[in-house]
N, C-alpha and C positions, 0 to 999 in steps of 0.2 A: 350712141357712143359708149354707153355702159357696156353693151354686148361686145362691141369691138375690143373694149380693154380687157374684157374677161379672155377672149381668144388670145390676145398677146400674153395674158398671165399664163394660160395654159401652155402656150408654145414655149414660153420661158420655163416652166416647169419641166417640160419634155427635155430641153436643152441640159438642165441641170441634172435630170436623171441620167441622161446619156454621157455626161461628163463623169458622173459618179461610177457608171458602169465601165467606162474606158480605163479609169484609175483604179478600179477595185483590184485587178490583178497584181498591179505594181504595189498597191497597199498590202495585199496579202504576202508578196515576196518580203516586203519590209518587216511586216509584223511576225512572219513566221522565222525570220532570220534572227528575232530575239530568243533569249532562252527564259525559261521561267526561273526566276530570282527569288530566294527567300534566305534572308541572312547570308551566309557563306556558301550557300548550295545554289546550283543553277543546272537546270536540265532541259532538254530539247524533246524533239519527237520520240515516242507518242504522247508526251506528257503536255498538258496546256493548263491554262488559268493564268490569273494575273494580266500581264500585259500581252500575253498569247491567247488570240480568240480560239473558238472551240474548233474551227476549220485547220488549226495548226497542229492538232493532234487527233487521237482517238477518243471518242465520247467518254468511254469508261475509264479514261486515265486523266481526269480533272484533278488538279492539285490546288490546295488552297493554303495560303501562308497567314499564319496567325502567331502573333507574339515571336516571331522569328522561327517558328515551328511549321513543318509542312503536314498538312492532313489530306487524306484521300478517303472517299467513300466507296466501300465495296459492299454489294448486297445489303444497302441501307444502313451499314454499320461504318461509323467513323473510326479511322485508323490513324496513329501518329506514324509519320514516314520517318525512320531513324536514319537510314541511307538509302542510295539507289546506285547500283552498279550497272551503268548503261552498257558497258562493255559486255557483262555477262548476262544482262537482262534479268537482275535479281533485286527485289527490294526487301529491305529489313523493315517490318512495321510491328506495331503493338496496339491492342485496343486502346483507345483513348480513355474510356471511362473506367478501366483498371489499371491504368498506368501508375498511379500514386497510392493504389490501395495497399493498407498496411500502415500508412501514416496515421498516426493517432487522432488527429483532428480532421480528417477527411470526411466531408459529408457524403453519404452514400449517393449513387445514382438514383434519380426518381424511379427508373425502371430498368432492371436487369433484363437484357434480351439474349435469348439463346440464338443468336444469328451469327454464329463465328465460323461456320464452315464455309469458307470462302471458295474453295477448290474442289467441292465434293461431287457435283454432278451437274449435267445440263450445260446451259450457256456459259457460265462462268468457269466451269472447267476447262473450256478451251482457250481461257485468256490467264488463268492463274493456276499454279499447282505448288503445293508445299516443298520447301527446300528439304534435302535428305535429313534425316534425324529428327523431324519435328514431331513432338508429342503433344498430346492433350492433356491438360490440367482441368480438374473439375472444380469449380469453385461453388460450394454450398453456401447459401446466405439465409439469414433470418432464422438460425439454428436455436432451438430452446436451450441448448446446453453451450459451455464453454470449452475450448480446446487450447492447451498450451501453445505458445508460439513455436517451440521446438517441434511440435507435431503438425504444423500447419494452420494454426489458429490466429485470428486476428479480429478486428471489428472495424466498423465505420459508423459515423455518427448520423442518426435519423434527423432529416433536414427539418422536421416539424418540431420535435420536442427535444431534441439534442441527446435522446438516449442512444446506448450502444446497440448496434445490431451486429450479432456474431457471425463471423465469416470462418469456413473451414476450407482449406485448400487440399486437394487430393490428387496425386499424380497417378498415371497409368500403371506404374510400378513402383515399389520401394516405399510407399507411403505408410505411415502408421495406421493400422486398422483402428476404428473406433468400437467401443462397447455400445454407444449411443446409436439410435436408429437414424440415419440421415434422410429417412423419407419424412421425417418430422420437421425438417427445414422448410421454409417457405419456398424454396425454389433452387435450382443450379444451372450453371452455364459452362459451357466448354471452352477453354482458352488454349490456342496453340502457344507453344513455348519451344525453345531450343532444348534438344536433348543434352547438350553439354552444361545447361544451366540448372538442371533439375535438381542437383545436390547442393545448391547454394541455399542461402536463407530464404524462406519460402517466398515472400512477396517481392524480393529484389529481382526474380527472374522476370518480372513483366518488362522492368526498364530495359532489358537486353533485346526484348522483341523476338520475332522469328522471321525466317527467310521465306519469300514467296517469289517463285520464278514467273515471270510474266511474258506474255507472247502476244505481241502487237501486229504480227505478221510484217511482211512487206519492208522488212529490215534491208534486206538486200537492194530493193527498190529505193529505199532512202540513202543507201550507200552510193548508187548510180546518181541519184539526185544531187547530193552534196558534191560529189567529184565534178559534176557539170555547172558548178556555181549556183545551184539552185536551192530553195528552201522546202523541206518536206512538210507536207500536210495532207489534208483530205479533202474532198469536194465538199462544198456548202449545202449539198443535199443528201449525201449519204456519207458512209465511212470508207469509201473506196479510196485508195492512195493516190495522190497527186502531187507533182512536183511544181512548184510555182517558180517561174523565171523572171529575170530582172525586166525583160520586156513587157510584161504583164501577162504573157500566157501562162497556161498550166498544162503540163504534160503527164502521160501516164508514169513515166519512170524518170526521164532525164530530160535536161533542156539541151536544145541543140547548140553546136559549136557557134562561137561568134563569127559574124559573117554569112550566117544561113538563116532562112526565114523559119519561123516556129509556127508549126501546125497543132492547134490544139488537140489534146487526147491522141495524139500520134505515137507512133513506136519510135523510140530514140534511135534503134539502129537504122531503120530506113531513112531517117533524117540524116544521120552521118554519112551514108552511103549515097544521097541525092547529089546531083551536080548543082553548081551556082546558078547556072542559067535556068535549069528548071525550077529551082527555088525562086528565081525573080520572077519567072512567069507566073508560078503559082501564087506568088505575093500580089501581083498586080490583079489577077483574077479575083482573090480573096478581097482585095481592097474594093474592087468594081461592085461585087455583091454586097458588101457591107454598106458602102455609100448608097447604092441603089435601093436596099432594104430601108435604110434609115429614112431617106428622102420619101419613099413611098409611105412609111409609116407616118411620117410628119404630115402629109397631105392628107391621109385618111383621118388622123386625129383633128386636123383643123376643121374638116367637113363635118366630123361629128359634133365639135364644139358649137359651130354655126348652126347645127341643126337643133341642137338643145337650146341654144339662145333664142332661135326663132320660134319655137314652141312655148306658148304662153303658160301652160301649166308647169313648165320646169322654169322656175324663176332662178336668177343668179344667186339668191339665197340659199336655195335648196342646194344647189351645185356646190356652194361654199361649205354647207354643212357636210355633204357627202366628202369632199374633199379633207375636210377637218378631221372626220371620223377615220378615214384612212391614213392620214398622217399620225394620228393617235395610235392606231393600231401598229403602225410601223415603229413608232416609238417605244412601245412596249416590247416588241420583237427585238429591237436593237439593244434594249436594256438587258433581256433574257439572254442573248447571244453574248453581250459583254460581260455578264455576271454568271455565266454558266458554271464556273467552279464553285460558287457558294449556293447557287439556286438548288432547291430539292428536286425529287422527281417530278417530271411533267407527265400529266394524264390528259387524254382527250375527253370530249364531253360524254361518250358513250361510255368511258370508263366511270365517270362520275355518276351516271344513271345507274350503273349496274352495282357499284358499291353502296348506293343509296336506296336500292330497290325502288327506283323510280321516284325517289323523294317522298318515301312512305312515312317515315318518322320525323316529324318537324320538332327540333328542339326549341327554336326562338326566332324572333323577327326583329330586325333593327332597320335604320334608315338605308344601310347598305344593301339589305336583301335578307335572305332567310338563312337559318343554321339547320342542317339536317343530320341526323344519326346515320353513320355508314359502317362498313367493314371491308378491310383490306383483304387481299388474297390470302395473307398469312393468319387471318383470323383476328387480327387487331382492331378494336372499335376506334373509330374516328369521328370527329366532328366536321362536316362539311360546310363551309360557308360560301353560299352561291351569291354572287354580286349581282345587283340589278344592271340590265342591259342599258338603262339610262345614265349608268356611269362611264359614259364613253370616253372621257379624258384619259382614264387609266391611271391617274395620279394615285388614287388610293391603292390601287392594286400594285403599282410599283412600288410604293412607300411601304407597304406590308412585306412583299417578297425581299426588297433589298434590305430592309432594317432586321427583320426576324431570322433571316437565313444567316446573318452574321453573329447570332447569339447561341450560346449553349450555357444555360443556367438553369437550376433547380427551380428558381422561381420565375422563369419565363417560359411561356407555352412553347412547344416545339411544333414547328411547321414541317410537316412530313411530305407535302407534295402540293401541286397546284394545278390549275386547268386554264390555259389560254388558248381557246378554239374558236376563232373568229370573235363574234360579240359574246361568247360564253365564257365567263370567268368564275374560277372557283378556288378556294384555298382549303387546304386538307389539314387539320390540326389532330394532336392527339386528343383522345376523348376524356372530358372531365366529368366523371359521374355525379358530382355534387353541383354542378352548374355555376352559376356566378355568385357572388358574395352578396349581392343586394337581396337575394330572397331570405337571407339570414339575419339581417340587421334591420329591416324596416318593419315596424310593427303598427305605426300610425296610432300608437297610443302612448305619446310622450311622457316619460318619467315614470310610467305605471309598469311598463313590460317591455325590458330591452331585449336583446337578441335572444334566439333560441340556443344559442351556443354559449358554453360557460366562458368566464372572463379569461382563463388561462389559454383557451384556445383562440379567442380573439386577439389576445395578445401576441401569440405565436404567428398568427396571420398578419398582423401589423409589422411584425418584425420581418417577417419573410418577404413582404412586398418591399419593405425598406431595403433589403439586401438586393432584391431583383432590380430596384430603381438605380442603387448604388453601382451594380455591375453594368447597366445600360450607360451610366453616365462616366465610369472610370474603367470598366473591365474589358471594353472592347477597343480594337484599334481605332474604330471610328465611333466617335461618341454619338449616342441615340437619344434624341429627346423625343419622348413619347407624346405629349400634349393633349392627352386625353385619359388621364388616370381618374377613375371612379369606380365605385363598388361593382357597376354593371362590366367593366373590362377586368375584374379580377375573378379568375376560375379556380374552382377548388377540386383537387382530385379525391380519389377514395379515402385518403388519409386527411383531408382538409389542408393539403399542402398548396400555398396560394401560388398561382402563376399569372403574371401579367400578360394580356392578350390585347388584341386589336391595335394594330399598328398603322391603321390607315391615315392618321393624321401626323405620324411621326416624320421626324426631319433629321438627317444625317449631318454631322458637321465634324470638324477636326476637334480632337481633344484640346488642342492649344487655342481655339477660339473661345474668347470669354463671353461674346454675345452673338447672336444670329440675326440675319435680316430676314423678314418676312413681309410679303406683300398682302397677305390676308390674316384675318384673326382666325385661330382654329382652337377646338375644344368645346366642351359641353357647359352650357349656362350653369353657374352654381360652383364651378370648379376652375374657371379660368382665371389665371393671375391677371392683377390689375394692369401689368405693363403690356400683356398681350392685347388688351383693348385699348389702353390709352398709353401712348409712349412716354408721356411727360412723368410717368411713375419710375422709369428706368428701361433699361436694354432687355430684350428677351434672351432668356439663356437657360441653363438647367434648373436654375432657381425657380422658373415657371412650373415644372414638374414637382418642385418641392411644395409649391403653394397647393397645387391640386391634390397632392398625397396628404397634406395637413388637413384640408377641408374634408377629405374622405374618412380621416382618422377619427375627427370630431363626430362625423355622421355615425360612424360605428360605435363610439361611446353613448352617444345619444339616443342610438336606435330611431332617428327620424332625420329629416332634410334639416340643413342648418337654417334654412329660412322657413318658418311654418307661418302662414297667413291665417290659419286657424287657431293659433294659440290663444289661451285665455287671457293673458296678460301681454302688454306691449313689451315688456321687457324680456319676454320668453320668445319674441318673434325670431330675433337673430340668436340662434343657440349659442355661438362662440362668445357673444357679449354676456349672455346669461350665466355660462359656466365659469367665465372668468371672473365675474363678480363673486361667485360662490368661492372660488379658489382663494381670492383676494380677503375675502372676510372670513375665511377658514370655516365656512358654513357647511352642513351637510351637503353632499351632491345630489341628493335625491334620486340617485340611479338604483334601479332594482337589480336584484340579483348578487349583490355584494355581501358575501357570507363570512369572509374571512380577511385577516390582515394582508394576506397576499393579493387578495382581490383588490382591496383598497389600495394598495401601493402601485399595482400595475396600472389600474385604472387612473389614478392621478398622474402617474408617468406618461399614459398616452395623452392625457388632456394637455399637460405641459408642452410635450413635443409638438403636438397638433397646433397649439396656439402659437409657439414660435416659428412653424412652417408657415403660418398664413400672416406673417407680417408684411405690411404694406409694401414697405421697401425693400426690393430683393437683396440687397446687401446685408440686411438685418436677419434674413432667414439662413439657417445652417444648411450645409452641403448634405446631400443624403449619406456620406460617410459619417458625418457628425451626427446624423440622425440615428444611424445604427448604434454608435457609441453612446448616444444618450439614451436610448432605449435598454441597451444592455447594461449600462452603468447603475450607479445607485440614485435613489430618488433625491437623497440630500444634496447631491451636486447640481441639481436642477433649480434655476431661478425663474420666478414668474415673469413672463414677458410683459412689454406694454400692450395695453389694449388697442386691438386694431380698429381702424374706421371701416365700416361697412360700406361697400362700393356699390352695393346693389339694394334696390328697394325691395320691401316685402313682396313677395309672391312673383316676382320677376324670374326666378330661377327655376328651371324645369329640366329635370334629368334627361328627359327624352329628346331635346332639341340640341342639335349640334350647329356651331357657328361655322 
């Protein structure tokens, strides 16, 4: 009986698949009839993104709407789209990372990339070419000398210590020559600008952008398609032009006139010249062929299922697991198709092996899999996170790609690419030379020797992580809850700038949602907020990340795990209790390395902020915006919070375990 039920289930699945296939052409027409909308702007073929799937446009013309602004990625560089003239096929764009350079309080981009020549040679030269009169400006950064604003000088803020980084902007002609040697600067990049704006005040020229003429080809075909009441697009298998029709068919150039049949991939001229009687005969023949093929396929499928059921070594459970893995793979592919406008570059598994030299240099290992050092074709070093094959549900993979692809912040790690090649999955991140924060804070000698980093650097790291979390909670169109903030997931670049990483447990929600619903508890023991484990403490929200952040800050201060089963005294087992008592009694904190008033002040500030963040009731915790304000404000304005109740028994928290 069970085997017969399985056959029925298989047949039902087949019917569902056929129904989807039959309707997919009509769905393509409806979807491709929509325009990409962002603010007051709306664009159609060859552009796609948002509500327009990838097959409604050309791969390299994906648009992304952020804060009512349009972004496009060309040669791995993000540009802000200021205007698109579809009639003339001209885009006005500007590099996103230099758009606001010259503003006094702008933080410098974490990495200046010399990848601005979008129409120089090779493949992209056939798609884009600079508009007439476009000139290159050279931006020198990290110069050891200052230049007056009149001569092209400016500065931006170092994201780590807030100091100024000198900038010097030089044009192809007419710029003031410097006595200083620009080779002493840290680096330089070329930035295209309009020739007409060169004589404006130096950094305002970026706001005007520059013109790029794009060529998606097939524009004449698209004109034929729209005149025949079709929707322009491409095939779902390559970038060849196709016209999606109301009847569900797709034609190479145009849809047939009403009253005639449609021949997929046919020539529109031949269709218009054919007779109605011929079309009717052809339609009957095609219908007979389709019905016969579907019927034969159904019979074959039923026979295969019966054969599988009768073989004892292929149990129904194994078949179910195979079907489940297939459905999960389809779910990931569907996500990647629907989110192609924000997803980074996709690589196949052979690319991953090549860039990691067959996984030669392993950087670390976690429950998700291993992390390996790699190198891209342009020479940039990357960290490649290879997911275990046992992670077959794809949830962690989708969470990470979905959440981090929506981010652009100096304190959030950049996802440069991904691999989804059958069961092989990998994520490609910017390389962080100093690894994770945990190796700099745990000494396992409580109160004798804390971090190997000075207190000012630790304070800068704490502030940087708070800004990154504030951005995730408030700076994105979609609020991102991380649910796994801990020292292991804070990476440090060459300047010890902290970057939040590992979004495998993240959850996306609307910024208007005060609480989120979760069927499972997620996070790492020792950092999980009480309400995530026990719903009677309150609703799960962005305040759950605040709790994890507070526990991490206290571990940074103490140089040890918050719960230490090896402590000499019972009162020292739970570090937040121990340090709270010391603060209340105004006793010496007993922390190593405090050598100045500044050290003492920032250390006490971090302790008070950490204690406020781990309050049991979520409503008593500050938001991350308030945390940033508290850290950057005066110590005198901070009150001592109530002592929290430890919700975990000693020794129950281990950083390596994830719920």
